[in-house]
C-alpha positions as CSV (number, residue, x, y, z in Angstrom):
1,M,57.6,51.5,8.5
2,S,54.3,51.0,6.5
3,V,52.3,50.2,9.6
4,R,52.4,53.9,10.6
5,H,51.0,54.9,7.2
6,L,48.4,52.0,7.0
7,W,50.2,50.5,4.0
8,A,49.0,53.3,1.7
9,Y,50.6,54.5,-1.4
10,T,49.9,57.0,-4.2
11,L,51.4,57.0,-7.7
12,L,53.2,60.3,-8.4
13,E,51.1,60.9,-11.5
14,E,47.9,60.4,-9.5
15,A,49.0,62.8,-6.8
16,S,49.9,65.4,-9.4
17,R,46.5,64.9,-11.2
18,A,44.7,65.4,-7.8
19,I,46.6,68.6,-7.3
20,L,45.7,69.9,-10.7
21,L,42.0,69.0,-10.2
22,S,42.0,70.8,-6.9
23,L,43.3,73.9,-8.4
24,T,40.7,74.0,-11.2
25,S,37.7,72.8,-9.1
26,E,34.5,74.8,-8.5
27,F,34.4,74.7,-4.7
28,N,35.2,77.8,-2.6
29,G,37.5,77.8,0.5
30,H,39.6,74.9,1.4
31,E,39.0,71.2,1.7
32,V,41.0,68.2,2.9
33,F,41.2,65.0,0.9
34,Y,42.7,61.5,1.1
35,I,44.6,60.9,-2.1
36,T,45.7,57.2,-2.0
37,A,45.4,54.1,-4.1
38,P,42.4,51.9,-3.4
39,Y,44.6,49.0,-2.3
40,T,47.4,48.6,0.2
41,I,51.0,47.7,-0.6
42,S,51.1,44.7,1.7
43,S,50.9,41.1,0.7
44,Q,48.7,40.4,3.7
45,S,45.0,41.1,3.5
46,S,43.8,44.3,5.1
47,S,41.7,42.4,7.6
48,E,44.8,40.4,8.7
49,L,46.8,43.6,9.0
50,A,44.1,45.3,11.1
51,R,43.9,42.3,13.5
52,Q,47.7,41.9,13.8
53,Y,48.7,45.6,14.2
54,Y,45.6,47.2,15.6
55,P,43.7,44.5,17.6
56,Q,42.1,47.1,19.9
57,V,40.4,49.0,17.1
58,E,36.9,48.1,16.0
59,I,36.8,47.2,12.4
60,R,34.0,48.9,10.5
61,G,33.5,48.2,6.8
62,D,34.7,45.6,4.5
63,F,38.5,45.2,4.5
64,A,38.6,42.0,2.6
65,D,41.4,41.4,0.1
66,Y,43.8,44.4,0.1
67,A,41.4,47.3,0.4
68,S,42.8,50.6,1.5
69,F,42.2,51.9,5.0
70,F,41.5,55.3,3.5
71,N,38.3,56.5,2.0
72,C,38.8,58.7,-1.1
73,A,35.1,59.2,-1.9
74,K,35.3,62.9,-1.1
75,A,38.0,63.4,-3.7
76,A,35.9,61.5,-6.2
77,R,32.8,63.6,-5.4
78,L,34.4,67.1,-5.3
79,L,37.3,66.7,-7.7
80,G,36.2,63.8,-10.0
81,W,39.5,62.1,-8.9
82,K,40.0,58.3,-8.7
83,H,43.4,56.7,-8.4
84,K,44.3,54.9,-11.7
85,E,46.7,52.1,-11.9
86,D,48.8,51.4,-15.0
């Protein structure tokens, strides 16, 4: 069920591209990244989903429209990766 995954998705091509970028990046050691699309797969707005399924959780940030609950800024910063839609 999507609620357990916060309605996130990643296109296969974008996941593959993130892997390739991580293998050729300049950082040493290991890092953990969120690799997801910037929008959810739900037809409900993100703020509605948060209120309906996680009413006890404080909402921080702007979840207007269909914004993803995941922040991929680290992948953008360290890998130069940003999810691209067709």
